[in-house]
C-alpha positions as CSV (number, residue, x, y, z in Angstrom):
1,N,-9.3,-36.1,139.2
2,D,-11.0,-32.8,139.9
3,E,-9.8,-32.5,143.5
4,E,-6.2,-32.9,142.4
5,V,-6.5,-30.2,139.8
6,L,-8.2,-27.9,142.2
7,M,-5.4,-28.4,144.7
8,A,-2.8,-27.7,142.0
9,I,-4.6,-24.5,141.1
10,K,-4.9,-23.4,144.8
11,Y,-1.2,-23.9,145.6
12,H,0.4,-23.1,142.3
13,T,2.2,-20.1,143.7
14,T,2.9,-21.1,147.3
15,G,3.4,-24.8,147.0
16,R,2.8,-27.1,149.9
17,Q,4.1,-30.3,151.5
18,Q,3.4,-33.6,149.9
19,M,2.3,-32.3,146.5
20,T,1.0,-34.8,143.9
21,K,2.9,-35.0,140.6
22,T,0.2,-32.8,139.0
23,E,0.6,-30.2,141.7
24,K,4.4,-30.3,141.3
25,L,4.2,-29.8,137.6
26,I,1.8,-26.9,137.8
27,F,3.9,-25.3,140.6
28,I,7.1,-25.5,138.5
29,A,5.3,-24.5,135.3
30,D,4.0,-21.3,136.9
31,Y,7.5,-20.3,138.0
32,I,9.3,-21.0,134.7
33,E,6.6,-19.9,132.2
34,P,8.1,-18.1,129.2
35,G,7.0,-14.6,130.3
36,R,9.1,-14.8,133.5
37,T,12.3,-12.7,133.5
38,I,13.2,-12.9,137.2
39,P,16.9,-13.4,137.9
40,G,18.0,-17.0,137.8
41,V,14.9,-18.3,136.1
42,D,17.0,-19.8,133.3
43,D,18.8,-21.9,135.9
44,I,15.5,-23.2,137.2
45,R,14.3,-23.9,133.7
46,D,17.5,-25.9,133.1
47,M,17.0,-27.8,136.3
48,A,13.4,-28.6,135.4
49,Y,14.0,-29.6,131.9
50,N,17.4,-31.4,132.1
51,Q,18.0,-32.6,135.6
52,G,14.8,-34.6,136.0
53,S,14.2,-33.9,139.7
54,L,10.9,-32.3,140.5
55,D,11.6,-32.3,144.2
56,K,14.9,-30.5,143.9
57,T,13.4,-28.0,141.5
58,I,10.6,-27.3,143.9
59,Y,13.1,-26.8,146.7
60,E,15.1,-24.3,144.6
61,I,11.9,-22.4,143.6
62,S,10.7,-22.2,147.2
63,K,14.1,-21.1,148.4
64,R,14.3,-18.3,145.8
65,T,10.8,-17.2,146.5
66,V,11.3,-17.0,150.3
67,L,14.6,-15.1,149.8
68,F,12.9,-12.7,147.4
69,L,10.0,-12.1,149.8
70,I,12.3,-11.5,152.7
71,Q,14.4,-9.1,150.7
72,K,11.3,-7.1,149.8
73,D,10.0,-7.2,153.4
74,I,6.9,-9.1,152.3
75,T,5.2,-11.6,154.6
76,V,6.0,-15.2,153.6
77,Y,3.0,-17.5,153.6
78,N,3.3,-20.4,156.0
79,K,2.6,-23.0,153.2
80,T,5.6,-21.7,151.3
81,I,7.9,-22.2,154.4
82,D,6.4,-25.6,154.9
83,C,7.1,-26.4,151.2
84,L,10.7,-25.2,151.4
85,N,11.4,-27.3,154.5
86,Y,9.6,-30.4,153.1
87,Y,11.4,-30.4,149.8
88,N,14.9,-29.6,151.2
89,Y,16.8,-32.1,149.2
90,S,19.5,-32.4,151.9
91,D,16.8,-34.0,154.0
92,E,17.1,-37.8,153.5
93,R,13.3,-38.4,154.0
94,I,12.6,-37.0,150.6
95,K,12.2,-39.7,148.0
96,D,12.7,-38.1,144.6
97,D,10.4,-38.8,141.6
């Protein structure tokens, strides 16, 4: 639906809690698109393509994004922190796809 697509576009770089499957796929696709050369992106691509867990992939992307922003002394958007905490796969409340 249109609302779901609009939400996916809105949060494709920050992520958010309780993303729909469409939002998850757009969030991951943005991070692993072929033009990306950031360190560790091949590990994330492997996770996305071969390990089958959208939630764990989102957690790893969020974690790496937060670490990168902190290292560069850039403000971390609250939605990104919320996304990181929500998709922390060590938290048993997360039910994977």
